[in-house]
ZATORKE-308322 format. One record per atom (N, C-alpha, C, O, CB): residue in three letters; x, y, z. Coordinates in steps of 0.02 Angstrom, whole numbers, padded with zeros to 5 digits, always signed. Glycine has a CB too. Example, Ala and Ser with C-alpha at 12.3 -4.5 7.8 and 13.67 -1.06 7.14 Angstrom:
BEGIN
ALA+00660-00284+00390ALA+00615-00225+00390ALA+00660-00165+00390ALA+00712-00166+00423ALA+00565-00224+00452SER+00642-00112+00354SER+00684-00053+00357SER+00645+00002+00394SER+00670+00057+00402SER+00704-00030+00286
//
This chain:
BEGIN
MET+02393+01335+03837MET+02416+01408+03844MET+02470+01405+03898MET+02461+01371+03949MET+02352+01462+03865THR+02526+01440+03889THR+02580+01450+03945THR+02558+01521+03976THR+02518+01563+03954THR+02666+01451+03913ALA+02592+01522+04028ALA+02587+01576+04074ALA+02636+01622+04047ALA+02691+01604+04025ALA+02600+01557+04148ARG+02610+01692+04050ARG+02655+01744+04025ARG+02704+01769+04083ARG+02760+01794+04073ARG+02611+01805+03995HIS+02678+01761+04138HIS+02726+01774+04194HIS+02734+01713+04239HIS+02694+01666+04241HIS+02703+01834+04236ALA+02782+01719+04270ALA+02801+01666+04336ALA+02744+01678+04383ALA+02715+01629+04406ALA+02880+01685+04380ALA+02728+01730+04397ALA+02678+01744+04445ALA+02603+01725+04426ALA+02555+01728+04464ALA+02683+01814+04459ASP+02603+01711+04378ASP+02526+01683+04339ASP+02512+01619+04366ASP+02453+01603+04372ASP+02528+01670+04250LYS+02569+01571+04388LYS+02571+01512+04415LYS+02541+01496+04493LYS+02511+01446+04513LYS+02636+01499+04410LEU+02563+01557+04527LEU+02532+01552+04593LEU+02465+01558+04611LEU+02425+01598+04587LEU+02555+01591+04626PRO+02454+01515+04657PRO+02382+01522+04661PRO+02362+01574+04715PRO+02393+01584+04767PRO+02350+01453+04677VAL+02315+01602+04697VAL+02298+01673+04754VAL+02221+01650+04778VAL+02172+01634+04744VAL+02295+01773+04705TYR+02231+01654+04847TYR+02169+01631+04892TYR+02139+01712+04914TYR+02170+01765+04919TYR+02200+01574+04974SER+02061+01696+04925SER+02027+01737+04958SER+02024+01729+05033SER+02005+01677+05060SER+01971+01736+04932GLY+02042+01780+05065GLY+02027+01773+05151GLY+01965+01792+05161GLY+01931+01821+05119GLY+02073+01819+05202SER+01943+01776+05224SER+01888+01797+05259SER+01874+01877+05257SER+01819+01905+05257SER+01898+01772+05330ASP+01939+01907+05254ASP+01917+01974+05252ASP+01910+02003+05171ASP+01904+02064+05160ASP+01970+02017+05297GLY+01912+01964+05130GLY+01904+01980+05053GLY+01966+02011+05011GLY+01966+02038+04956GLY+01846+02033+05046ARG+02018+01998+05054ARG+02096+02018+05026ARG+02120+01952+04987ARG+02100+01895+05000ARG+02159+02037+05097ALA+02158+01965+04946ALA+02192+01912+04909ALA+02263+01891+04953ALA+02304+01930+04976ALA+02209+01941+04830TYR+02264+01833+04956TYR+02328+01811+04984TYR+02363+01745+04943TYR+02334+01704+04908TYR+02313+01792+05061ILE+02426+01749+04957ILE+02471+01683+04932ILE+02492+01643+04987ILE+02491+01666+05043ILE+02537+01702+04893ALA+02512+01588+04977ALA+02526+01542+05040ALA+02605+01550+05047ALA+02644+01553+04999ALA+02500+01455+05030ALA+02622+01551+05113ALA+02695+01553+05124ALA+02744+01515+05080ALA+02790+01544+05051ALA+02706+01532+05187ASP+02733+01457+05076ASP+02776+01413+05036ASP+02776+01443+04965ASP+02829+01439+04933ASP+02749+01336+05037ASP+02715+01477+04932ASP+02722+01494+04865ASP+02764+01564+04870ASP+02791+01583+04818ASP+02649+01499+04827ALA+02772+01604+04933ALA+02790+01658+04931ALA+02862+01649+04931ALA+02898+01688+04899ALA+02762+01695+04976VAL+02889+01595+04968VAL+02959+01564+04977VAL+02995+01557+04904VAL+03045+01588+04887VAL+02953+01487+05015ALA+02955+01505+04863ALA+02965+01482+04810ALA+02978+01540+04762ALA+03032+01542+04732ALA+02915+01439+04796LEU+02932+01587+04754LEU+02943+01665+04723LEU+03006+01705+04726LEU+03039+01726+04679LEU+02899+01711+04756ILE+03014+01712+04790ILE+03079+01743+04815ILE+03142+01708+04794ILE+03191+01741+04776ILE+03078+01744+04890ARG+03142+01638+04794ARG+03206+01596+04772ARG+03198+01604+04704ARG+03253+01611+04677ARG+03211+01516+04795ALA+03155+01605+04669ALA+03153+01609+04579ALA+03180+01667+04573ALA+03232+01665+04541ALA+03077+01608+04534ILE+03162+01733+04596ILE+03205+01791+04584ILE+03272+01797+04605ILE+03312+01828+04571ILE+03178+01841+04608ALA+03291+01763+04672ALA+03359+01757+04664ALA+03390+01720+04619ALA+03438+01748+04592ALA+03381+01741+04712GLU+03377+01661+04600GLU+03407+01625+04539GLU+03397+01667+04463GLU+03437+01656+04417GLU+03369+01549+04535SER+03356+01703+04457SER+03352+01734+04391SER+03402+01787+04404SER+03435+01799+04354SER+03278+01761+04367CYS+03420+01828+04463CYS+03466+01870+04475CYS+03533+01832+04463CYS+03568+01849+04416CYS+03456+01899+04541ARG+03548+01788+04497ARG+03603+01753+04487ARG+03631+01734+04397ARG+03686+01734+04371ARG+03584+01690+04530ASN+03565+01721+04373ASN+03570+01693+04301ASN+03594+01777+04266ASN+03638+01781+04223ASN+03476+01650+04266LEU+03566+01824+04285LEU+03570+01884+04249LEU+03640+01921+04255LEU+03663+01965+04219LEU+03514+01927+04271ALA+03669+01889+04315ALA+03732+01923+04343ALA+03785+01904+04292ALA+03830+01945+04284ALA+03753+01896+04422ASP+03785+01838+04249ASP+03822+01811+04196ASP+03825+01845+04128ASP+03870+01840+04087ASP+03799+01750+04188ASP+03753+01889+04122ASP+03749+01909+04058ASP+03774+01975+04057ASP+03754+02014+04101ASP+03685+01903+04030PRO+03819+01998+04008PRO+03837+02052+03986PRO+03801+02106+03977PRO+03818+02163+03990PRO+03858+02043+03944ASP+03736+02081+03949ASP+03689+02135+03915ASP+03635+02141+03976ASP+03582+02168+03960ASP+03651+02109+03831CYS+03642+02122+04036CYS+03593+02139+04097CYS+03621+02174+04137CYS+03682+02171+04133CYS+03568+02088+04135ASP+03597+02216+04185ASP+03611+02245+04250ASP+03564+02243+04295ASP+03515+02207+04290ASP+03627+02306+04248LEU+03575+02280+04339LEU+03516+02275+04406LEU+03467+02304+04383LEU+03417+02280+04410LEU+03530+02311+04478TYR+03450+02354+04338TYR+03400+02390+04310TYR+03350+02338+04276TYR+03290+02331+04283TYR+03431+02443+04262THR+03398+02303+04234THR+03356+02238+04199THR+03324+02192+04249THR+03263+02183+04245THR+03408+02188+04155ALA+03363+02160+04301ALA+03324+02127+04356ALA+03262+02157+04376ALA+03206+02131+04373ALA+03363+02123+04413GLY+03279+02221+04401GLY+03216+02260+04437GLY+03157+02267+04403GLY+03102+02254+04427GLY+03230+02329+04454ALA+03171+02289+04337ALA+03106+02296+04281ALA+03069+02215+04292ALA+03012+02209+04314ALA+03141+02311+04180ALA+03108+02160+04276ALA+03082+02093+04275ALA+03038+02086+04348ALA+02981+02064+04353ALA+03148+02037+04268ILE+03078+02109+04396ILE+03050+02091+04457ILE+02962+02144+04452ILE+02906+02118+04459ILE+03117+02117+04530ASP+02972+02200+04442ASP+02912+02229+04437ASP+02859+02209+04397ASP+02802+02220+04416ASP+02921+02281+04424LEU+02870+02182+04346LEU+02835+02144+04287LEU+02804+02096+04334LEU+02743+02103+04335LEU+02884+02109+04222GLU+02827+02047+04374GLU+02801+01993+04403GLU+02756+02027+04468GLU+02701+02004+04484GLU+02864+01940+04424ALA+02783+02079+04497ALA+02744+02114+04560ALA+02681+02128+04527ALA+02629+02114+04556ALA+02779+02188+04594ASP+02680+02158+04459ASP+02612+02188+04441ASP+02575+02132+04418ASP+02514+02135+04425ASP+02615+02246+04386ALA+02600+02079+04390ALA+02560+02032+04373ALA+02521+01998+04443ALA+02460+01990+04443ALA+02604+01983+04331ILE+02556+01983+04489ILE+02526+01973+04560ILE+02475+02024+04580ILE+02426+02006+04612ILE+02581+01977+04613ALA+02484+02085+04562ALA+02438+02134+04599ALA+02373+02134+04546ALA+02317+02142+04569ALA+02477+02219+04612CYS+02383+02124+04480CYS+02323+02119+04447CYS+02280+02054+04458CYS+02220+02053+04445CYS+02339+02126+04379ARG+02312+02000+04484ARG+02281+01938+04502ARG+02242+01944+04560ARG+02189+01914+04567ARG+02329+01886+04511ALA+02267+01985+04605ALA+02257+02008+04662ALA+02178+02044+04679ALA+02139+02039+04726ALA+02312+02052+04667ILE+02180+02082+04611ILE+02097+02121+04610ILE+02053+02093+04576ILE+01999+02122+04573ILE+02089+02190+04582LEU+02061+02035+04542LEU+02024+01996+04509LEU+01976+01949+04542LEU+02001+01916+04587LEU+02060+01967+04474PRO+01918+01940+04529PRO+01874+01890+04570PRO+01907+01814+04575PRO+01921+01783+04524PRO+01797+01885+04533HIS+01918+01791+04632HIS+01948+01715+04630HIS+01882+01668+04639HIS+01888+01607+04640HIS+02010+01699+04698
//
């Protein structure tokens, strides 16, 4: 089965406080992937910043959903 969202590939860890966390290296990789996606969308005449924003929101929602699931 393939991941529906890029965020599905990020490991989510439970802290001793019960909150969900991702490693700093994974956060950096995610931000770089967002930047790369924006650069790719910049050359597509059918896409704009609204499209990029919507895609980023979907990835954020995927992380938020995983954060509330038991780990």
